[in-house]
N, C-alpha and C positions, 0 to 999 in steps of 0.2 A: 467156345468158339461158335460163331454163327455159321450155319450151313443151310443150303437149300438144295432141293432135287432139281434136275433139269426141267421137269414138268411144272415147277413153281417159278421159273424164270420170268415168264410172261406176266404173272401177278406181281413179281418183284419190280419189274420195269414199270408196270401200271401204277404202283404205289409210290414210286420215286417222286418226291415233290421237288421238281427242278424247274427253273425258268424255261419258257418256251424256247425250243431249239437246242436245249442242253440235254444230253442223253447220259444215262448211266453207262458204265463201262463193263464189258466182259473182257477180262484179262486172260488171254490164252498163254500159259507159261510152258507149253510144250516146245520141243525142238522144231526147227524149220521143216525138216522132212516129215514130221508128224502132221504139221499144219497142211502140207501139200497132200498128204494121204487122206485126211478128213478134216473138215472145218464146219463150224456152224454158220448159218446165215445171220448177219446182223439185222435183226428185226426189232426196232425200238431201242436198240442200244448200239454203242460204238464198240467194235471189236478191235482190241489192241493186242498185238503179238509181242511178247517179251519173254524169251527163254528164261527159265528159272534162274540160271546162273548169272544172268545179266541184270537182274532186278536191283541188287544193292547199289550198283553203279549208276542206275537209271532212275532212282527214286524221284528225282526232280522232274521227270517226264510224266509222272502220274498225278492226276488231279486229286487233291485232298478234299475238295468240296463236292465230289460226286460219288455216289455208291459204286463200288467195284466188286464184281463177282469173279473169282478166280477159277479157271478151268484148266484141266490137264486130261490125261488119258483115263485114269480110273478114280482120281480124287486125292491121291497121296501127295503129289508135288504141290497141287493147288492148296491143300490144307496147310502145308508148311509155309507157302507164300502168304496165305491169309494170316497165319499166326505172326509171321514176320512183319507184314504190313500193319496189323493191329498194334504190335509193339512199337512201330515207328510213328504212331499217331493217326493212322488211317482207320478211323473209328467205324466207317461204313463198309469196310471190306468183309466179304463173306466168301465161303467156299461153295462150289458147285459139287456136291457129293455124288460120286459115281462117274464124274467126268464126262468126256465126250462119248464114251462107250455107253453110259446110261442115257445120254442125250439121244443117241441113235435108237435105243429101245423105247424110250418114253415119249420122245417128241418128233423126231424126224428119221424114219427108217431108211431114207435115201442116203444118210451119212454112213459111209463105209465103216465097218468095225474092223479093228486090226489088233 
């Protein structure tokens, strides 16, 4: 399974070969209360929130033609979602290893850790 660290997301965004105005997706699979507690700033990517349990029913809402990086608290749920998406034909889905907790440490210390 493909994975990247939070400090690699900017490079991942930069190498996405998409038409002008089309952005890669960071798919936050945490619960709503977690998103309210801590969230990343969408810089060069579209931030989409879909709690993990809702994803099978909402597959049609995800773009198959854009790279998707899955994000959760520590990387466990997002790894499961990445595996699921890959099995559903989302070939460009990757996991953000370490989750938002690692993002706070590696990229943006202003993001609260919980």
